[in-house]
Backbone as JSON, one array per atom type, in Angstrom:
{
  "sequence": "XXXXXXXXXXXXXXXXXXXXXXXXXXXXXXXXXXXXXXXXXXXXXXXXXXXXXXXXXXXXXXXXXXXXXXXXXXXXXXXXXXXXXXXXXXXXXXXXXXXXXXXXX",
  "N": [[30.27, -58.42, -36.58], [30.21, -54.95, -36.0], [32.29, -52.95, -33.9], [31.04, -51.13, -31.14], [30.75, -47.58, -30.57], [31.34, -46.93, -27.96], [33.04, -48.84, -27.0], [36.33, -49.37, -25.97], [39.43, -49.27, -27.83], [41.36, -52.26, -28.5], [44.07, -51.99, -28.17], [45.8, -49.37, -26.88], [47.52, -46.27, -27.62], [49.62, -46.14, -25.87], [52.74, -47.31, -24.54], [53.42, -50.44, -23.1], [55.66, -51.29, -21.72], [58.69, -49.84, -20.53], [61.64, -48.37, -22.01], [64.3, -50.66, -22.67], [66.96, -51.11, -20.32], [70.15, -49.59, -20.79], [73.4, -50.98, -21.58], [75.33, -49.71, -20.08], [73.89, -48.7, -17.9], [73.1, -51.12, -16.72], [75.58, -52.14, -16.02], [76.36, -50.28, -14.06], [74.47, -50.8, -12.08], [75.17, -53.4, -11.39], [77.72, -53.03, -10.33], [77.15, -51.38, -8.12], [75.54, -53.09, -6.58], [77.39, -55.01, -5.96], [79.12, -53.64, -4.34], [77.65, -52.98, -2.09], [77.29, -53.89, 1.29], [76.29, -56.94, 2.81], [73.36, -57.0, 4.8], [73.12, -57.76, 8.19], [70.91, -60.01, 9.63], [68.78, -59.52, 12.36], [68.29, -61.42, 15.3], [65.11, -62.61, 15.96], [62.6, -62.43, 18.52], [60.64, -65.07, 19.6], [57.28, -65.64, 20.5], [55.49, -67.52, 23.0], [52.91, -68.22, 22.18], [53.16, -68.03, 19.39], [54.94, -70.11, 18.95], [53.46, -72.3, 19.84], [51.72, -72.69, 17.77], [53.17, -73.94, 15.84], [54.22, -76.99, 14.21], [55.55, -80.07, 15.55], [57.77, -80.88, 14.06], [58.47, -78.47, 12.8], [59.18, -76.98, 15.03], [61.42, -78.41, 15.92], [63.14, -78.01, 13.75], [63.44, -75.23, 13.85], [64.67, -75.01, 16.33], [67.13, -76.31, 15.85], [68.18, -74.58, 13.94], [68.47, -72.2, 15.41], [70.28, -73.06, 17.33], [72.52, -73.49, 15.7], [73.03, -70.87, 14.85], [73.55, -69.72, 17.3], [75.97, -70.86, 18.03], [77.69, -69.5, 16.39], [77.65, -66.94, 17.34], [79.24, -64.28, 19.16], [80.2, -64.27, 22.65], [79.37, -61.96, 23.98], [77.34, -60.83, 22.52], [74.26, -59.16, 21.91], [72.25, -60.59, 20.63], [72.62, -63.12, 21.5], [71.38, -63.47, 24.01], [68.74, -63.28, 23.22], [68.58, -65.53, 21.58], [68.99, -67.56, 23.46], [66.71, -67.22, 25.07], [64.77, -67.81, 23.17], [65.34, -70.52, 22.72], [64.66, -71.62, 25.21], [61.9, -71.1, 25.19], [61.14, -72.64, 23.0], [61.76, -75.2, 23.93], [59.87, -75.34, 25.97], [57.52, -75.28, 24.43], [57.85, -77.66, 23.04], [57.63, -79.5, 25.09], [55.02, -79.41, 25.89], [51.8, -80.86, 26.41], [50.5, -82.95, 23.97], [47.49, -83.33, 22.13], [45.9, -86.49, 21.93], [45.42, -88.43, 18.99], [42.14, -89.19, 17.91], [40.73, -92.41, 17.94], [39.36, -94.3, 15.27], [36.06, -95.51, 15.17]],
  "CA": [[29.61, -57.24, -36.08], [31.09, -53.8, -35.82], [32.43, -52.54, -32.51], [30.3, -49.91, -30.85], [31.59, -46.4, -30.35], [31.73, -46.83, -26.56], [34.03, -49.86, -26.69], [37.68, -48.86, -26.22], [40.22, -50.14, -28.71], [42.09, -53.3, -27.8], [45.4, -51.51, -27.82], [45.89, -47.91, -26.94], [48.78, -45.8, -28.15], [50.66, -46.16, -24.84], [53.61, -48.48, -24.48], [53.27, -51.16, -21.84], [56.95, -51.39, -21.04], [59.62, -48.76, -20.82], [62.8, -48.73, -22.81], [65.21, -51.55, -21.95], [68.12, -50.38, -19.81], [71.35, -49.71, -21.6], [74.46, -51.79, -20.98], [76.01, -48.88, -19.1], [73.06, -48.69, -16.69], [73.18, -52.44, -16.11], [76.9, -52.24, -15.41], [76.36, -49.49, -12.83], [73.69, -51.52, -11.07], [75.94, -54.56, -10.95], [78.81, -52.55, -9.48], [76.57, -50.89, -6.88], [75.09, -54.21, -5.76], [78.57, -55.72, -5.49], [79.76, -52.82, -3.32], [76.83, -52.97, -0.88], [77.57, -54.96, 2.23], [75.06, -57.62, 3.21], [72.86, -56.61, 6.11], [72.95, -58.89, 9.1], [69.55, -60.11, 10.16], [68.74, -59.62, 13.81], [67.55, -62.56, 15.83], [63.83, -62.15, 16.48], [62.1, -63.14, 19.68], [59.4, -65.8, 19.35], [56.41, -65.75, 21.66], [54.99, -68.88, 23.25], [51.73, -68.46, 21.33], [53.65, -68.3, 18.03], [55.57, -71.44, 18.93], [52.42, -73.31, 20.01], [51.06, -72.91, 16.48], [54.06, -74.7, 14.97], [54.24, -78.43, 14.39], [56.74, -80.57, 16.24], [58.88, -80.87, 13.1], [58.88, -77.08, 12.62], [59.87, -76.58, 16.26], [62.74, -79.03, 15.92], [63.95, -77.33, 12.73], [63.76, -73.9, 14.37], [65.63, -75.2, 17.41], [68.46, -76.6, 15.3], [68.65, -73.35, 13.28], [68.91, -71.25, 16.44], [71.5, -73.61, 17.92], [73.62, -73.23, 14.77], [73.33, -69.44, 14.9], [74.09, -69.45, 18.63], [77.37, -71.27, 18.04], [78.48, -68.51, 15.65], [77.58, -65.63, 18.0], [80.2, -64.04, 20.24], [79.57, -64.4, 23.97], [78.83, -60.7, 24.46], [76.39, -60.31, 21.55], [72.89, -59.07, 22.45], [71.42, -61.63, 20.01], [72.81, -64.37, 22.25], [70.33, -63.53, 25.02], [67.49, -63.56, 22.5], [68.64, -66.93, 21.15], [68.79, -68.42, 24.63], [65.31, -67.11, 25.45], [64.02, -68.55, 22.17], [65.54, -71.95, 22.96], [63.84, -71.98, 26.37], [60.5, -71.1, 24.77], [60.94, -73.8, 22.12], [61.72, -76.38, 24.8], [58.57, -75.31, 26.63], [56.52, -75.67, 23.44], [58.03, -79.08, 22.73], [57.26, -80.34, 26.22], [53.6, -79.33, 26.2], [51.06, -82.09, 26.14], [49.84, -82.98, 22.67], [46.26, -84.14, 22.17], [45.97, -87.8, 21.28], [44.46, -88.55, 17.88], [41.01, -90.04, 18.26], [40.67, -93.65, 17.18], [38.13, -94.5, 14.51], [35.22, -96.58, 15.73]],
  "C": [[30.62, -56.14, -35.84], [31.13, -53.43, -34.35], [31.67, -51.25, -32.28], [31.26, -48.78, -30.54], [32.06, -46.31, -28.91], [32.79, -47.86, -26.16], [35.42, -49.32, -26.97], [38.45, -49.8, -27.15], [41.01, -51.16, -27.89], [43.47, -52.84, -27.39], [45.42, -50.0, -27.95], [47.27, -47.53, -27.46], [49.92, -45.85, -27.14], [51.49, -47.42, -24.93], [53.43, -49.14, -23.12], [54.57, -51.2, -21.05], [57.81, -50.19, -21.43], [60.75, -49.26, -21.71], [63.69, -49.69, -22.02], [66.43, -50.77, -21.48], [69.34, -50.62, -20.69], [72.38, -50.57, -20.87], [75.2, -51.01, -19.91], [75.22, -48.84, -17.78], [73.13, -50.04, -15.97], [74.51, -52.63, -15.41], [76.98, -51.47, -14.1], [75.61, -50.2, -11.72], [74.46, -52.71, -10.52], [77.06, -54.14, -10.01], [78.27, -52.1, -8.14], [76.12, -52.04, -5.99], [76.28, -55.01, -5.23], [79.25, -54.97, -4.35], [78.98, -52.86, -2.01], [77.18, -54.16, 0.0], [76.27, -55.64, 2.61], [74.65, -57.2, 4.62], [72.67, -57.85, 6.96], [71.53, -58.87, 9.65], [69.63, -60.26, 11.67], [67.92, -60.83, 14.2], [66.23, -62.02, 16.38], [63.41, -63.01, 17.65], [60.77, -63.78, 19.32], [58.58, -65.84, 20.63], [55.95, -67.19, 21.8], [53.8, -69.18, 22.35], [52.13, -68.71, 19.88], [54.2, -69.73, 17.94], [54.54, -72.55, 19.1], [51.69, -73.6, 18.71], [51.9, -73.75, 15.53], [53.94, -76.19, 15.23], [55.53, -78.84, 15.11], [57.97, -80.53, 15.32], [59.39, -79.44, 12.87], [59.63, -76.57, 13.85], [61.28, -77.16, 16.31], [63.67, -78.35, 14.91], [64.36, -75.94, 13.21], [64.8, -73.99, 15.49], [67.03, -75.47, 16.86], [69.03, -75.38, 14.58], [69.18, -72.36, 14.31], [70.18, -71.76, 17.12], [72.71, -73.36, 17.02], [74.02, -71.76, 14.79], [73.97, -69.07, 16.23], [75.57, -69.79, 18.7], [78.26, -70.23, 17.35], [78.5, -67.13, 16.34], [78.68, -65.48, 19.04], [79.47, -64.02, 21.58], [78.95, -63.11, 24.48], [77.79, -60.1, 23.52], [74.99, -60.24, 22.17], [71.95, -60.12, 21.85], [71.54, -62.95, 20.75], [71.73, -64.55, 23.31], [68.99, -63.86, 24.38], [67.46, -65.02, 22.07], [68.4, -67.88, 22.31], [67.34, -68.38, 25.11], [64.43, -67.88, 24.47], [64.15, -70.06, 22.38], [64.71, -72.42, 24.16], [62.36, -72.05, 25.99], [60.19, -72.29, 23.87], [60.88, -75.08, 22.94], [60.39, -76.47, 25.55], [57.47, -75.77, 25.66], [56.63, -77.15, 23.08], [57.55, -79.98, 23.87], [55.77, -80.28, 26.56], [52.88, -80.61, 25.77], [50.32, -81.97, 24.82], [48.56, -83.78, 22.79], [46.45, -85.44, 21.39], [45.02, -87.83, 20.1], [43.36, -89.53, 18.26], [40.98, -91.26, 17.34], [39.33, -93.74, 16.45], [37.35, -95.65, 15.11], [34.6, -97.41, 14.66]]
}
């Protein structure tokens, strides 16, 4: 059957992709990315409600990650206070009472 006049062609005259970058452009990008310094991530504060949604295994993994980061922080770093507050909140979340699984009858 012939295609109707209202049906657009399968391929239009536009190119889907742009021209590939030249070797010079790629070299510039590589040099610029090598010069950029890595940004340090700030320690975020976790709320109790966020921590209550995590499993026990996730809480333990987060606690060990924060402990490792805490050891690398200088004693006067502002992230240290955040890390200590997070550890207290994690300990609180770990100590909360877990519901017992119901036995099958």
